[in-house]
C-alpha positions in Angstrom: 129.5 85.7 128.0 130.3 84.0 124.7 128.9 80.9 125.9 125.6 83.1 126.4 125.4 84.9 122.9 126.0 82.0 121.4 123.1 80.0 121.9 120.5 83.2 121.4 122.1 83.3 117.7 121.3 79.7 117.4 118.2 80.0 118.7 117.4 82.9 116.3 118.8 81.2 113.2 116.7 78.5 113.7 113.4 80.6 114.5 114.2 82.5 111.0 115.1 79.3 109.4 111.4 77.4 109.8 109.9 78.8 107.0 106.4 78.2 107.9 106.7 80.1 110.9 108.6 83.2 108.6 105.3 82.8 106.2 102.9 83.1 109.2 104.8 86.0 110.6 104.8 88.0 106.9 101.2 87.1 106.6 100.1 88.5 109.7 102.3 91.8 109.1 101.5 92.1 105.8 97.6 91.7 106.7 98.2 95.0 109.7 100.2 97.1 107.2 97.2 97.0 104.5 94.7 97.6 106.9 96.6 100.5 108.3 95.8 103.9 106.3 99.3 105.2 107.5 101.2 103.2 105.9 99.1 101.3 103.1 99.3 103.8 100.2 103.3 102.9 100.1 102.1 99.0 98.8 101.2 98.7 95.4 97.8 97.6 94.3 98.8 93.8 93.4 96.9 91.0 95.6 98.6 90.8 99.3 99.5 87.3 98.6 101.8 87.8 95.8 103.2 90.8 97.7 104.0 88.8 100.8 105.3 85.4 98.5 107.8 88.3 97.0 108.7 88.9 100.8 109.0 85.4 102.1 111.0 84.6 98.9 113.6 87.5 100.3 113.7 86.1 103.5 114.5 82.7 103.2 117.2 83.7 100.5 118.6 86.3 103.0 118.0 83.7 106.3 119.8 81.2 104.2 123.1 83.4 104.2 122.4 86.1 106.4 124.3 88.1 103.7 122.9 91.1 102.4 125.8 91.5 99.4 125.1 88.0 98.2 123.7 88.3 94.3 120.8 86.2 95.1 119.9 88.1 98.0 119.9 91.5 96.1 117.9 89.8 93.5 115.0 88.8 95.8 114.8 92.0 97.9 114.5 93.4 94.0 111.9 91.4 93.5 110.0 92.2 96.4 110.5 95.8 95.7 109.1 95.8 92.2 106.3 93.3 93.4 105.4 95.6 96.3 106.0 99.1 95.5 106.4 99.2 91.6 103.6 101.1 89.8 102.3 100.7 86.4 101.8 104.3 85.5 105.1 106.0 85.4 103.6 109.0 84.4 104.3 112.3 86.3 101.5 113.8 88.5 101.0 117.4 89.1 98.2 116.4 92.3 101.4 115.1 94.6 103.6 117.7 94.1 106.7 115.6 94.2 107.4 116.3 90.4 108.8 120.0 91.6 110.0 118.8 95.5 113.3 119.3 94.1 112.8 123.1 93.4 112.2 123.3 97.6 116.2 122.0 97.5 117.3 125.2 95.5 115.2 128.1 96.8 114.3 126.7 100.2 117.9 125.9 101.7 116.6 122.6 102.3 119.0 119.3 103.3 119.9 117.0 100.3 120.5 114.1 101.6 122.5 111.2 99.6 120.3 108.4 98.6 121.6 104.8 98.7 119.7 102.2 97.1 119.6 98.9 98.2 118.8 98.0 94.7 117.4 99.0 91.7 113.9 98.6 92.4 114.4 100.0 95.7 113.9 103.5 94.0 110.1 102.3 93.6 109.3 102.9 97.3 111.8 105.9 97.9 110.1 107.8 95.5 106.8 107.5 97.2 108.8 109.1 100.9 108.8 106.8 103.4 110.2 108.2 106.4 111.1 107.0 110.4 107.5 107.4 111.2 106.4 105.0 108.6 108.7 102.8 109.3 108.1 103.0 113.4 104.7 101.9 112.3 105.8 99.2 110.8 107.8 97.7 113.8 104.9 98.0 116.1 103.2 96.1 113.8 106.1 93.3 113.7 106.2 93.5 117.6 102.0 93.2 117.6 102.4 90.1 115.4 105.2 88.5 117.3 103.2 89.0 120.6 100.2 87.6 118.9 102.4 84.3 117.6 103.7 83.5 121.0 107.0 84.3 119.9 109.6 84.1 123.1 110.3 87.5 124.5 113.9 86.9 124.1 113.7 86.0 120.7 111.3 88.3 119.1 113.7 90.9 120.9 116.1 89.5 118.7 113.9 89.4 115.8 113.0 93.5 116.2 116.5 94.2 116.7 117.1 92.7 113.5 114.2 94.3 111.6 115.6 98.0 113.6 119.1 97.3 111.8 117.4 97.6 108.4 115.9 101.0 109.2 118.4 103.2 108.0 118.9 101.0 104.6 115.1 100.8 103.5 114.9 104.3 104.2 117.9 105.0 101.6 120.2 107.1 103.9 123.3 107.9 102.6 126.1 108.9 104.7 126.8 112.3 103.3 123.9 115.4 103.6 124.7 118.9 101.5 123.5 121.9 102.5 121.8 123.6 99.2 122.9 127.0 98.8 
């Protein structure tokens, strides 16, 4: 069994270390995400190329170590979140109602979940309220891009599985859920 797993892992790592291929995947994925009205509101108005470059830089550092706790990886991730999701207008907005969302927890008995940020700048994304629906859309776009670029099915499956592992972290899911009184 190990004889079949090791070549698959080696093939995945070889694919992920190909910066040209990763660049094509990121560029195509970004184009799809920014064209999709269901998720494009999450992204900052910086040029798409600048945001994609920050994601490519993060992926390059991550795929060189596969260690999400490495300081270089965390710095690259923080830079990506800042580039893609940070807003320059930090003023509260009464239009969205998010300023008073905490009241629902107090009066409505809503579930309160612990938020676990991946990096300090991860809060820029989390404030926008992404959930599983939005993550599913990104996964759908990633699957389409891998198919469009003719990535072998087994490698595409492994890449999608790797991306799926990031769901809980990206959505800042903590292990603890408390109920408001």
